[in-house]
C-alpha positions as a printed NumPy array, in Angstrom:
array([[ 26.127,  32.285,   4.967],
       [ 23.38 ,  33.64 ,   7.139],
       [ 20.142,  35.025,   5.668],
       [ 17.237,  36.814,   7.249],
       [ 13.743,  36.462,   5.954],
       [ 11.711,  39.355,   7.239],
       [  8.224,  40.801,   7.252],
       [  6.738,  37.475,   6.025],
       [  3.597,  35.915,   7.71 ],
       [  5.352,  32.798,   9.081],
       [  3.255,  29.574,   9.588],
       [  4.635,  28.249,  12.885],
       [  3.412,  25.134,  14.729],
       [  1.189,  27.253,  16.972],
       [ -0.054,  29.767,  14.498],
       [  0.812,  32.541,  12.029],
       [  3.065,  35.351,  13.233],
       [  4.869,  38.216,  11.337],
       [  8.411,  37.41 ,  12.547],
       [ 11.907,  37.136,  11.174],
       [ 13.419,  33.858,  10.341],
       [ 17.243,  33.558,  10.192],
       [ 18.735,  30.741,   8.116],
       [ 22.47 ,  29.718,   8.746],
       [ 23.907,  27.113,   6.522],
       [ 21.325,  24.249,   6.368],
       [ 19.45 ,  25.055,   9.42 ],
       [ 16.93 ,  27.554,  10.928],
       [ 18.985,  29.438,  13.338],
       [ 16.603,  31.827,  14.883],
       [ 13.023,  32.935,  14.855],
       [ 12.669,  36.299,  16.56 ],
       [ 11.381,  39.67 ,  15.408],
       [ 13.788,  41.409,  17.565],
       [ 16.782,  39.253,  16.541],
       [ 20.106,  41.241,  16.454],
       [ 21.949,  38.463,  14.664],
       [ 24.18 ,  39.831,  11.95 ],
       [ 23.297,  38.462,   8.568],
       [ 24.82 ,  38.389,   5.107],
       [ 21.58 ,  38.753,   3.235],
       [ 18.175,  40.074,   4.058],
       [ 15.053,  39.084,   2.075],
       [ 12.011,  41.397,   2.482],
       [  8.953,  39.073,   2.086],
       [  6.412,  41.553,   2.961],
       [  2.841,  40.448,   1.756],
       [  4.044,  36.71 ,   1.525],
       [  3.594,  33.652,   3.756],
       [  6.656,  31.53 ,   4.781],
       [  5.735,  27.887,   5.159],
       [  7.849,  24.695,   5.652],
       [  8.71 ,  22.848,   2.582],
       [  6.123,  20.386,   1.38 ],
       [  6.873,  16.689,   2.006],
       [  5.203,  14.594,  -0.714],
       [  5.113,  11.045,   0.674],
       [  3.806,   9.317,  -2.287],
       [  5.541,   9.8  ,  -5.818],
       [  6.552,   7.676,  -8.715],
       [  9.553,   9.279, -10.375],
       [ 10.192,   6.421, -12.739],
       [ 13.978,   6.172, -12.354],
       [ 15.435,   3.645, -13.086],
       [ 13.842,   1.8  , -15.959],
       [ 11.028,   4.119, -17.062],
       [ 12.804,   7.31 , -17.678],
       [ 10.966,   8.183, -20.951],
       [  8.044,   9.303, -18.663],
       [  9.919,  10.959, -15.916],
       [ 13.309,  11.039, -14.13 ],
       [ 14.747,  12.337, -11.003],
       [ 16.344,  15.415, -12.445],
       [ 13.119,  16.638, -14.149],
       [ 10.857,  15.64 , -11.149],
       [ 12.958,  17.246,  -8.589],
       [ 12.862,  20.595, -10.445],
       [  9.106,  20.204, -10.703],
       [  9.088,  19.648,  -6.902],
       [ 11.199,  22.78 ,  -6.339],
       [  8.671,  24.781,  -8.523],
       [  5.88 ,  23.452,  -6.642],
       [  7.225,  24.031,  -3.142],
       [  7.949,  20.354,  -2.512],
       [ 11.282,  20.153,  -0.766],
       [ 11.293,  16.352,   0.114],
       [  9.78 ,  13.457,  -1.762],
       [  9.384,   9.754,  -0.709],
       [  9.271,   7.553,  -3.789],
       [  7.57 ,   4.192,  -4.348],
       [  9.263,   0.994,  -5.193],
       [  7.685,   0.1  ,  -8.456],
       [ 10.493,   1.173, -10.681],
       [ 12.413,  -1.154, -13.009],
       [ 13.796,  -3.098, -11.269],
       [ 11.41 ,  -2.995,  -8.318],
       [ 13.296,  -1.801,  -5.194],
       [ 12.731,  -4.957,  -3.092],
       [ 16.181,  -5.295,  -1.6  ],
       [ 18.371,  -3.049,   0.477],
       [ 20.836,  -2.889,  -2.365],
       [ 18.29 ,  -1.771,  -4.815],
       [ 17.042,   0.999,  -2.314],
       [ 20.672,   2.1  ,  -1.998],
       [ 21.083,   2.174,  -5.703],
       [ 18.14 ,   4.607,  -5.995],
       [ 19.587,   6.739,  -3.087],
       [ 22.922,   6.995,  -5.259],
       [ 20.845,   8.056,  -8.289],
       [ 19.121,  10.812,  -6.413],
       [ 22.335,  12.045,  -4.703],
       [ 23.586,  12.582,  -8.339],
       [ 20.686,  14.368,  -9.86 ],
       [ 17.925,  15.477,  -7.301],
       [ 17.819,  19.192,  -6.338],
       [ 15.446,  18.508,  -3.516],
       [ 15.53 ,  16.013,  -0.583],
       [ 14.73 ,  12.41 ,  -1.148],
       [ 13.805,   9.006,   0.29 ],
       [ 12.727,   5.562,  -1.16 ],
       [ 10.47 ,   2.913,   0.191],
       [ 11.304,  -0.8  ,   0.009],
       [  8.728,  -2.877,  -1.737],
       [  7.172,  -6.063,  -0.291],
       [  6.782,  -9.272,  -2.206],
       [  5.521, -12.547,  -1.057],
       [  8.853, -13.838,  -0.56 ],
       [ 11.307, -10.911,   0.493],
       [ 10.602, -11.048,   4.225],
       [ 14.275, -11.18 ,   5.277],
       [ 14.965,  -8.079,   3.164],
       [ 12.158,  -6.206,   4.798],
       [ 13.217,  -7.204,   8.276],
       [ 16.78 ,  -5.78 ,   7.868],
       [ 16.062,  -2.755,   5.63 ],
       [ 17.463,   0.595,   6.627],
       [ 17.686,   4.162,   5.157],
       [ 14.041,   3.913,   4.127],
       [ 10.743,   5.556,   5.391],
       [  9.04 ,   2.234,   5.37 ],
       [  7.649,  -0.804,   3.57 ],
       [  5.264,  -0.513,   0.584],
       [  2.68 ,  -3.244,   0.019],
       [  0.457,  -3.66 ,  -3.151],
       [ -2.594,  -5.239,  -1.693],
       [ -4.137,  -5.203,  -5.244],
       [ -1.919,  -5.271,  -8.358],
       [ -1.784,  -1.639,  -9.221],
       [  1.441,  -1.814, -11.153],
       [  4.103,  -4.359, -11.972],
       [  4.723,  -7.558, -10.04 ],
       [  4.578,  -6.429,  -6.459],
       [  1.075,  -7.883,  -5.614],
       [  1.024,  -9.418,  -2.075],
       [ -2.594, -10.893,  -1.793],
       [ -1.709, -14.061,   0.132],
       [ -2.945, -13.783,   3.618],
       [ -0.194, -15.805,   5.125],
       [  2.394, -13.568,   3.54 ],
       [  0.641, -10.528,   4.812],
       [  0.374, -11.913,   8.248],
       [  4.185, -12.484,   8.43 ],
       [  4.892,  -8.982,   7.037],
       [  2.69 ,  -7.351,   9.616],
       [  3.992,  -9.662,  12.471],
       [  7.642,  -9.786,  11.733],
       [  8.798,  -6.514,  10.486],
       [  9.285,  -3.292,  12.42 ],
       [  9.393,  -0.496,   9.884],
       [  6.167,   1.512,   9.245],
       [  3.956,  -0.016,   6.663],
       [  1.929,   1.401,   3.877],
       [ -0.159,  -0.032,   1.043],
       [ -2.035,   0.345,  -2.148],
       [ -5.58 ,  -0.95 ,  -1.113],
       [ -7.685,  -2.443,  -3.795],
       [ -9.019,  -5.962,  -3.42 ],
       [ -7.766,  -8.104,  -6.223],
       [-10.51 , -10.575,  -6.212],
       [-13.123,  -7.826,  -6.336],
       [-11.421,  -6.043,  -9.195],
       [-11.149,  -9.285, -11.222],
       [-14.81 , -10.233, -10.629],
       [-15.915,  -6.849, -11.663],
       [-13.779,  -6.91 , -14.797],
       [-15.251, -10.355, -15.65 ],
       [-18.744,  -9.206, -15.115],
       [-18.298,  -6.021, -17.28 ],
       [-16.434,  -7.839, -19.993],
       [-14.593,  -6.069, -22.833],
       [-15.057,  -2.265, -22.734],
       [-13.503,   0.809, -24.343],
       [-15.319,   3.161, -21.983],
       [-12.906,   4.668, -19.448],
       [-15.79 ,   5.256, -17.034],
       [-15.95 ,   1.485, -16.684],
       [-12.583,   1.916, -14.851],
       [-14.404,   3.214, -11.805],
       [-16.866,   0.389, -12.006],
       [-14.13 ,  -2.279, -12.132],
       [-12.025,  -0.608,  -9.419],
       [-15.173,   0.199,  -7.417],
       [-15.934,   1.285,  -3.895],
       [-15.935,  -2.192,  -2.502],
       [-12.529,  -3.041,  -3.862],
       [-11.087,  -0.153,  -2.011],
       [-13.029,  -0.653,   1.213],
       [-12.473,  -4.38 ,   1.42 ],
       [ -8.733,  -4.114,   1.02 ],
       [ -8.464,  -1.193,   3.398],
       [-10.486,  -3.045,   6.089],
       [ -8.223,  -6.082,   5.62 ],
       [ -5.044,  -4.116,   6.057],
       [ -6.35 ,  -2.235,   9.086],
       [ -7.468,  -5.509,  10.618],
       [ -3.782,  -6.694,  10.199],
       [ -2.353,  -3.607,  11.603],
       [ -4.576,  -3.56 ,  14.684],
       [ -4.042,  -7.334,  15.399],
       [ -0.337,  -7.042,  15.16 ],
       [ -0.048,  -3.628,  16.639],
       [  1.769,  -2.365,  13.649],
       [  1.829,   1.185,  12.318],
       [  0.045,   1.426,   9.07 ],
       [ -0.542,   4.314,   6.598],
       [ -3.52 ,   4.159,   4.09 ],
       [ -2.544,   5.647,   0.874],
       [ -4.814,   7.615,  -1.548],
       [ -8.153,   7.269,   0.244],
       [-10.821,   7.581,  -2.386],
       [-14.068,   6.616,  -0.702],
       [-16.483,   7.765,   2.045],
       [-16.428,   4.234,   3.419],
       [-12.698,   4.221,   4.018],
       [-13.008,   7.614,   5.696],
       [-15.538,   6.028,   8.069],
       [-13.232,   3.23 ,   8.873],
       [-10.445,   5.526,   9.751],
       [-12.397,   7.278,  12.352],
       [-11.039,   4.556,  14.685],
       [ -7.403,   4.871,  14.338],
       [ -6.274,   2.825,  17.475],
       [ -3.274,   5.23 ,  17.689],
       [ -1.711,   3.14 ,  14.799],
       [ -3.521,   4.154,  11.585],
       [ -3.047,   7.201,   9.373],
       [ -4.425,   8.045,   6.103],
       [ -4.057,  10.392,   3.171],
       [ -5.872,  12.081,   0.256],
       [ -4.671,  13.044,  -3.162],
       [ -5.521,  16.033,  -5.225],
       [ -7.266,  13.853,  -7.931],
       [ -9.591,  12.336,  -5.38 ],
       [-10.31 ,  15.856,  -3.957],
       [-10.953,  17.802,  -7.252],
       [-11.962,  15.074,  -9.837],
       [-14.933,  12.662,  -9.937],
       [-16.609,  10.151, -12.304],
       [-18.296,  13.168, -13.72 ],
       [-15.092,  14.4  , -15.296],
       [-14.425,  11.374, -17.363],
       [-16.51 ,  12.8  , -20.221],
       [-14.273,  15.863, -20.228],
       [-10.905,  14.531, -19.598],
       [-11.193,  10.849, -20.444],
       [ -8.05 ,   8.626, -19.858],
       [ -6.047,  11.628, -18.66 ],
       [ -7.613,  11.089, -15.264],
       [ -7.677,   7.335, -15.193],
       [ -6.155,   6.505, -11.767],
       [ -5.739,   3.558,  -9.399],
       [ -7.564,   3.768,  -7.006],
       [-10.173,   5.029,  -9.502],
       [-12.008,   8.197,  -9.315],
       [-15.339,   8.066,  -7.283],
       [-18.333,  10.212,  -6.966],
       [-18.686,  13.923,  -5.961],
       [-20.161,  12.703,  -2.654],
       [-16.827,  10.777,  -2.165],
       [-14.888,  13.895,  -2.934],
       [-16.842,  15.727,  -0.284],
       [-16.301,  12.91 ,   2.255],
       [-12.627,  12.926,   1.747],
       [-12.51 ,  16.684,   2.191],
       [-14.5  ,  16.331,   5.362],
       [-12.147,  13.678,   6.649],
       [ -9.331,  16.006,   6.282],
       [-10.998,  18.771,   7.968],
       [-12.056,  16.682,  10.965],
       [ -8.723,  14.757,  11.275],
       [ -9.792,  11.25 ,  10.12 ],
       [ -7.217,  11.832,   7.292],
       [ -3.886,  13.555,   8.088],
       [ -1.879,  13.821,   5.027],
       [ -2.236,  15.153,   1.446],
       [  0.233,  13.654,  -1.055],
       [  0.069,  13.533,  -4.87 ],
       [  0.693,   9.972,  -6.038],
       [  2.446,  11.718,  -8.883],
       [  2.571,   8.945, -11.58 ],
       [  3.33 ,  10.289, -14.954],
       [  3.049,   8.845, -18.353],
       [  3.535,  10.417, -21.809],
       [  0.521,  12.015, -23.452],
       [  0.786,   9.428, -26.245],
       [  0.446,   6.679, -23.611],
       [ -2.387,   8.319, -21.786],
       [ -4.352,   8.947, -24.973],
       [ -4.428,   5.3  , -25.939],
       [ -7.918,   3.819, -25.943],
       [ -9.079,   2.314, -22.714],
       [ -8.067,  -0.138, -21.392],
       [ -4.625,   0.124, -23.106],
       [ -4.218,   3.491, -21.448],
       [ -2.059,   3.371, -18.223],
       [ -3.387,   4.74 , -14.855],
       [ -1.652,   7.722, -13.273],
       [ -1.156,  11.472, -13.649],
       [  1.441,  14.132, -12.719],
       [  0.527,  16.407,  -9.854],
       [  3.704,  17.371,  -7.78 ],
       [  4.243,  20.648,  -9.604],
       [  0.844,  22.02 ,  -8.793],
       [ -0.355,  20.275,  -5.674],
       [  0.421,  23.085,  -3.274],
       [ -1.149,  25.763,  -5.532],
       [ -4.211,  23.505,  -5.838],
       [ -4.584,  23.662,  -2.024],
       [ -3.693,  27.382,  -1.604],
       [ -6.435,  28.113,  -4.082],
       [ -8.793,  26.279,  -1.563],
       [ -7.405,  28.732,   1.117],
       [ -8.405,  31.609,  -1.233],
       [-11.827,  30.192,  -1.554],
       [-12.272,  29.783,   2.124],
       [-12.514,  25.952,   2.203],
       [ -9.55 ,  25.587,   4.498],
       [ -6.767,  27.657,   6.223],
       [ -3.21 ,  27.883,   5.34 ],
       [ -2.429,  26.366,   8.728],
       [ -4.369,  23.284,   7.788],
       [ -2.592,  23.054,   4.44 ],
       [  0.831,  23.101,   6.275],
       [ -0.329,  20.517,   8.628],
       [ -1.579,  18.162,   5.897],
       [  1.351,  18.659,   3.414],
       [  4.382,  19.468,   5.76 ],
       [  3.993,  18.659,   9.459],
       [  1.906,  15.409,   9.265],
       [  4.008,  13.588,   6.691],
       [  7.181,  14.324,   8.692],
       [  5.499,  12.799,  11.781],
       [  3.963,   9.84 ,   9.925],
       [  7.403,   8.788,   8.632],
       [  9.466,   9.976,  11.596],
       [ 11.52 ,  12.245,   9.327],
       [ 14.177,  14.098,  11.268],
       [ 14.105,  17.996,  11.541],
       [ 11.549,  18.483,   8.743],
       [  7.879,  19.641,   8.431],
       [  8.033,  22.665,  10.765],
       [  9.483,  26.082,  11.022],
       [ 11.492,  25.908,  14.277],
       [ 14.874,  26.511,  15.497],
       [ 17.297,  23.684,  14.768],
       [ 15.057,  22.222,  11.915],
       [ 16.243,  22.023,   8.342],
       [ 15.858,  25.153,   6.296],
       [ 13.426,  23.672,   3.826],
       [ 11.267,  26.722,   3.209],
       [  8.671,  28.161,   0.672],
       [  7.514,  31.7  ,   0.329],
       [  3.927,  31.632,  -1.089],
       [  1.865,  34.492,  -2.445],
       [ -1.791,  33.935,  -1.573],
       [ -2.855,  36.693,  -4.076],
       [ -0.842,  35.518,  -7.148],
       [ -3.193,  34.373,  -9.961],
       [ -1.599,  32.015, -12.589],
       [ -2.969,  29.536, -15.007],
       [ -1.651,  25.972, -15.214],
       [ -0.372,  25.422, -18.808],
       [  1.028,  22.176, -20.264],
       [  3.823,  24.037, -21.895],
       [  4.998,  25.403, -18.622],
       [  5.36 ,  22.205, -16.84 ],
       [  8.877,  20.96 , -15.613],
       [  7.868,  17.434, -15.298],
       [  9.32 ,  15.306, -17.993],
       [  5.933,  14.135, -19.252],
       [  5.149,  17.775, -20.127],
       [  1.413,  17.985, -19.221],
       [ -1.092,  18.393, -16.395],
       [ -4.73 ,  17.279, -16.14 ],
       [ -5.279,  20.788, -14.747],
       [ -4.141,  22.383, -17.927],
       [ -6.056,  25.703, -18.326],
       [ -7.126,  26.008, -14.69 ],
       [ -6.401,  29.341, -13.03 ],
       [ -5.472,  29.168,  -9.376],
       [ -4.99 ,  31.99 ,  -6.815],
       [ -2.081,  31.306,  -4.415],
       [  1.279,  30.08 ,  -5.546],
       [  4.777,  29.23 ,  -4.326],
       [  7.168,  31.892,  -5.445],
       [ 10.432,  31.025,  -3.676],
       [ 11.82 ,  27.627,  -2.444],
       [ 14.833,  26.741,  -0.338],
       [ 16.204,  23.304,   0.244],
       [ 18.53 ,  22.925,   3.197],
       [ 19.139,  26.588,   3.146],
       [ 19.989,  26.873,  -0.575],
       [ 17.513,  28.718,  -2.852],
       [ 16.43 ,  26.511,  -5.721],
       [ 13.439,  28.234,  -7.234],
       [ 12.76 ,  31.98 ,  -7.464],
       [  9.992,  33.728,  -9.533],
       [  9.306,  31.052, -11.983],
       [ 12.88 ,  29.939, -12.44 ],
       [ 15.07 ,  27.023, -11.185],
       [ 18.064,  29.113,  -9.829],
       [ 20.487,  26.56 ,  -8.385],
       [ 21.752,  23.16 ,  -9.225],
       [ 23.1  ,  21.93 ,  -5.991],
       [ 21.956,  18.601,  -4.729],
       [ 19.23 ,  17.728,  -2.139],
       [ 20.054,  15.547,   0.836],
       [ 18.866,  12.047,   1.853],
       [ 16.002,  12.14 ,   4.312],
       [ 16.803,  10.771,   7.744],
       [ 14.381,   8.783,   9.939],
       [ 14.181,   8.087,  13.631],
       [ 11.627,   5.317,  13.721],
       [ 11.88 ,   5.005,  17.495],
       [  9.757,   8.197,  17.641],
       [  6.66 ,   5.995,  17.017],
       [  4.914,   7.844,  14.187],
       [  2.125,  10.397,  14.044],
       [  0.113,   9.634,  17.104],
       [  3.207,   9.257,  19.369],
       [  4.22 ,  12.791,  18.451],
       [  0.773,  14.396,  18.182],
       [  1.164,  18.207,  18.72 ]])
């Protein structure tokens, strides 16, 4: 099957051009406005932009073990609707994915139910170093330097030194200093005010842990990716990347602040916690000037009943994968950034950080993971329209301008004009870690 997408404004690595893109099978076969290749189907995309599929490198899809909140079938359909064609999922499922066998178990689950491409991190513990050293078929190793969820805390310095010194896969971490969090909790005492969550998991907790991880990475010359940067202080630290360090922002740390607790309460309770509007602005600026390279969601759904429990019984985390691209396209509409920047942050950069083969760009020979977006489409986020299993969004009622309207995964259309249109399965993401990461492949 050969398909020509014509008349779209195509976001290429070197800019935007109105040019034909020809897809054959699972690959991009040609990019040429004068192409004479015979095709089986022509799609007229006049007035739309064609971008690479979004790669979300930080999601929690809850399978196995917590599927009352989310599962791979629902989450992958939410991805397709949102223009996300590849996800990388964190290890804090039940059981935690801390062995090669458990990672492969999750790969088998995704092969049976995910309609988009997938990958799974292996989780670090204080005593699974041998598993981490021989792990394969994974984007990298996830460390919880701070007990965000479950039993994956690695706070012992000797254990961290060995992980950074003796493993070879890229490393990433949840960075909140456990001692600081505990001290703040003891100081504040019993509380039912969710705003105290940002006082317990404060700026210092994030900055101390991020600085600690960066020191380990630099001393051991080990690639390290800072997840969900939430503070201006972390952005300042990442200005000196040593060609080893990368970092990312999440929509909730761009669009919500402590000022929103009064309106949304525990619905926006997150780890790392929300910070101030000044921190929002600093994280935005760090994206714009290149100190942060990636936007990912940290999609971490819970049921509404769970989220509406009084603090601190309420769990941290919120769903975002379905609306993250639209949230950023709305910023394009408002003039805060360009569509080329959005593609860099959400498509190209995560592919480079994690050495994902043939993804993140519209280029001949790359996988045909593609999204048509309408920068003029106005639509309101509604809880009742969400495909994620938890069935709600903290952005319920927010109108955005700019939405994905068609999504292809490995050449197969999976979403069109508001509907999931195919049930074929996505593919396991492949990695070539010899590439050396983001800075080794800087465009």
